[in-house]
C-alpha positions as CSV (number, residue, x, y, z in Angstrom):
1,M,-28.6,-4.0,-36.8
2,Y,-32.5,-5.2,-35.6
3,D,-33.1,-3.8,-39.4
4,L,-31.0,-6.3,-40.5
5,F,-32.9,-9.1,-39.2
6,K,-36.6,-7.5,-39.8
7,F,-37.2,-9.7,-42.5
8,C,-36.9,-13.4,-40.2
9,D,-39.8,-12.7,-38.1
10,L,-37.8,-13.4,-35.1
11,N,-40.1,-12.7,-31.2
12,D,-38.0,-10.8,-28.5
13,I,-35.8,-13.6,-27.7
14,E,-35.1,-14.9,-30.5
15,H,-34.0,-11.6,-31.8
16,W,-32.1,-10.8,-28.4
17,L,-30.5,-14.4,-28.5
18,V,-29.4,-13.8,-32.3
19,M,-27.9,-10.4,-31.2
20,R,-25.6,-11.5,-28.6
21,L,-24.3,-14.0,-30.5
22,Y,-23.0,-12.2,-33.5
23,I,-22.1,-9.6,-30.6
24,A,-19.8,-12.5,-29.0
25,A,-18.6,-13.7,-32.3
26,S,-17.2,-10.2,-33.4
27,I,-15.6,-9.4,-30.3
28,P,-12.5,-11.7,-30.9
29,I,-12.5,-10.2,-34.6
30,I,-12.9,-6.5,-33.0
31,L,-10.3,-6.9,-30.4
32,S,-7.7,-9.0,-32.5
33,I,-7.9,-5.9,-35.2
34,Y,-7.4,-3.5,-32.4
35,Y,-4.2,-5.3,-30.7
36,M,-2.3,-5.6,-34.2
37,I,-3.0,-2.1,-35.0
38,K,-1.2,-1.2,-31.4
39,N,1.2,-3.9,-32.1
40,K,0.6,-5.7,-28.9
41,V,-0.2,-8.7,-30.3
42,S,1.3,-11.9,-27.5
43,S,2.0,-14.4,-30.3
44,S,1.3,-16.9,-26.9
45,V,-1.9,-16.0,-26.2
46,A,-2.6,-15.2,-30.7
47,L,-1.9,-19.0,-30.7
48,T,-3.5,-20.5,-28.2
49,L,-7.1,-18.9,-29.0
50,I,-6.3,-19.6,-33.2
51,S,-6.4,-23.4,-31.7
52,V,-9.2,-22.7,-29.5
53,F,-11.3,-21.5,-32.7
54,F,-10.1,-24.8,-34.3
55,M,-10.8,-27.1,-31.4
56,A,-13.7,-25.9,-30.7
57,S,-15.1,-26.1,-34.3
58,V,-13.7,-29.9,-34.7
59,G,-14.2,-30.4,-31.3
60,W,-18.0,-29.7,-31.3
61,E,-19.6,-26.6,-33.2
62,L,-19.8,-28.5,-36.5
63,W,-20.9,-31.8,-35.7
64,L,-23.7,-30.2,-33.7
65,T,-24.2,-27.8,-36.2
66,Y,-24.9,-30.9,-38.9
67,G,-25.6,-33.5,-36.7
68,L,-22.9,-35.9,-38.0
69,G,-22.4,-37.8,-35.2
70,G,-26.4,-39.1,-35.3
71,G,-28.1,-36.0,-33.9
72,L,-30.6,-33.8,-35.5
73,S,-28.8,-30.4,-37.4
74,V,-29.5,-27.4,-35.7
75,D,-31.7,-25.8,-38.2
76,Q,-34.4,-29.3,-37.3
77,R,-34.2,-28.3,-33.2
78,R,-34.8,-23.9,-34.2
79,S,-37.2,-22.0,-35.4
80,V,-37.0,-21.1,-39.2
81,A,-36.7,-17.6,-38.2
82,L,-33.6,-18.4,-36.4
83,T,-32.0,-20.0,-38.9
84,C,-33.2,-17.0,-41.3
85,A,-30.9,-14.9,-38.8
86,I,-28.0,-17.5,-38.0
87,P,-27.9,-19.7,-41.1
88,I,-26.6,-23.1,-40.9
89,N,-23.7,-22.9,-42.7
90,L,-22.3,-19.6,-40.7
91,N,-23.2,-21.6,-37.1
92,W,-20.6,-23.3,-36.2
93,F,-18.3,-20.2,-37.3
94,L,-19.9,-18.0,-35.0
95,N,-20.1,-20.0,-32.0
96,S,-16.4,-21.0,-32.7
97,L,-15.7,-17.4,-32.9
98,A,-17.7,-16.9,-29.2
99,D,-16.0,-20.0,-27.9
100,V,-13.3,-18.0,-28.7
101,L,-14.1,-14.7,-26.5
102,V,-15.0,-17.6,-23.9
103,V,-11.6,-18.5,-24.0
104,W,-9.8,-14.8,-24.0
105,I,-12.2,-13.9,-20.8
106,G,-10.6,-17.4,-19.2
107,L,-6.7,-16.2,-20.0
108,Y,-7.9,-12.5,-18.4
109,L,-9.2,-13.8,-15.6
110,V,-6.1,-16.2,-14.8
111,K,-3.7,-13.6,-15.6
112,L,-5.6,-10.7,-13.5
113,F,-5.7,-13.0,-10.5
114,Y,-2.0,-13.8,-10.7
115,R,-1.1,-10.7,-11.8
116,N,1.3,-10.0,-8.5
117,K,2.3,-13.5,-8.0
118,K,4.9,-15.9,-10.7
119,S,3.2,-16.5,-13.9
120,P,0.8,-19.9,-14.0
121,F,1.4,-20.8,-17.2
122,L,5.7,-21.5,-16.7
123,K,3.9,-24.7,-15.2
124,W,0.9,-26.5,-14.4
125,N,-0.8,-24.6,-11.8
126,W,-3.7,-26.6,-9.7
127,G,-5.3,-22.6,-8.4
128,A,-5.3,-21.5,-12.7
129,F,-6.9,-24.8,-13.8
130,S,-9.9,-23.9,-11.0
131,I,-10.0,-20.5,-12.4
132,F,-10.6,-21.5,-16.2
133,L,-12.6,-24.5,-15.0
134,L,-15.1,-22.5,-13.0
135,W,-15.5,-19.7,-15.7
136,F,-15.8,-22.6,-18.6
137,I,-18.4,-24.4,-16.6
138,A,-20.5,-21.5,-15.4
139,Q,-20.7,-19.5,-18.1
140,N,-21.7,-22.9,-20.1
141,I,-24.2,-23.3,-17.4
142,Y,-25.8,-19.7,-18.6
143,V,-26.0,-21.0,-22.2
144,E,-27.4,-23.9,-21.3
145,A,-30.2,-22.5,-19.2
146,F,-30.5,-19.5,-21.0
147,F,-29.4,-19.3,-24.3
148,Y,-29.5,-21.9,-26.0
149,N,-31.9,-23.9,-23.5
150,F,-35.1,-24.2,-26.1
151,Q,-32.7,-25.2,-29.2
152,L,-30.7,-28.0,-27.4
153,G,-33.1,-30.4,-28.0
154,S,-34.4,-33.4,-26.3
155,N,-32.0,-36.5,-24.7
156,G,-31.1,-37.7,-28.3
157,D,-31.4,-34.5,-30.6
158,L,-27.6,-33.6,-29.9
159,S,-24.9,-35.2,-32.4
160,W,-21.6,-37.0,-31.0
161,A,-19.0,-35.1,-31.4
162,P,-15.0,-35.9,-30.2
163,L,-15.7,-33.4,-27.4
164,H,-19.1,-34.9,-26.4
165,P,-17.8,-38.4,-26.4
166,L,-20.9,-39.7,-24.9
167,G,-22.9,-38.3,-27.0
168,S,-26.5,-38.7,-26.4
169,W,-26.6,-42.8,-25.2
170,F,-25.8,-41.3,-21.6
171,N,-27.2,-37.8,-20.8
172,P,-27.8,-37.7,-17.8
173,T,-29.5,-34.4,-16.0
174,I,-27.4,-33.2,-13.4
175,F,-29.7,-30.2,-12.1
176,K,-32.0,-27.8,-13.2
177,I,-32.1,-24.1,-13.2
178,A,-35.6,-22.5,-13.1
179,G,-36.9,-25.5,-14.7
180,R,-34.2,-25.8,-17.3
181,S,-32.2,-28.8,-17.1
182,I,-28.7,-28.7,-17.4
183,T,-27.5,-31.9,-18.8
184,L,-24.0,-34.2,-18.8
185,Q,-23.4,-33.8,-22.6
186,A,-23.9,-29.7,-23.1
187,Q,-21.5,-29.5,-20.1
188,S,-19.0,-32.2,-21.2
189,S,-17.5,-30.0,-24.2
190,W,-16.2,-27.2,-22.1
191,I,-15.4,-30.4,-18.9
192,L,-12.8,-31.7,-21.4
193,M,-11.6,-28.5,-22.9
194,T,-10.4,-27.3,-19.5
195,P,-6.9,-29.1,-19.3
196,I,-6.4,-28.6,-23.1
197,V,-6.5,-24.7,-22.9
198,Y,-4.4,-24.7,-19.6
199,F,-1.9,-27.1,-21.4
200,I,-1.9,-25.4,-25.0
201,S,-1.5,-21.8,-23.2
202,I,1.5,-23.0,-21.0
203,Y,3.2,-24.6,-24.3
204,F,2.8,-21.1,-26.0
205,Y,4.0,-19.0,-23.1
206,K,7.1,-21.2,-22.7
207,K,7.7,-21.3,-26.5
208,E,7.5,-17.6,-26.6
209,I,9.9,-16.6,-23.6
210,R,12.3,-18.7,-24.8
211,N,12.4,-17.0,-28.1
């Protein structure tokens, strides 16, 4: 895959970022094909993940990619080499697929924790919600600090989005990791997504067992 991006003149850090994004975006597609071939598709999980793709896309990925709500588009916040390897019109799609992978892992962690217990998808369970919340925030802190830290931009560069409701008008730094700021706006999407993801997971699970 390195040769595919050789003409983009990526440095080592950019190349590693590009590789991780394409791998993260590919895994949900590969797993979906595998489970369909094996006829092990759970309709509740499938519907939850499809919903997540559209919610992530409309909730923030499209807005941040194109700067629809007053911010800078992604190609104005990163190097020409990165835009070459991840074209702007593909950026939101790849990141939305990566968001699906995040939720898929979250569903797995919740099911793993409750494997010998009553399903946490029959009704709201604060323990399951906490697992989702901790995982979503932890992975997003990593993304902000070590994955997209040099292309998130300074305060005011990021677009408003439905799941970034405070926009860049109120975006304080919560804390820092290795000198890199973890900001409220960057974390807000997954904080808001947590109850939404859990709610639709319960809805589709209960619908599946009723059929």
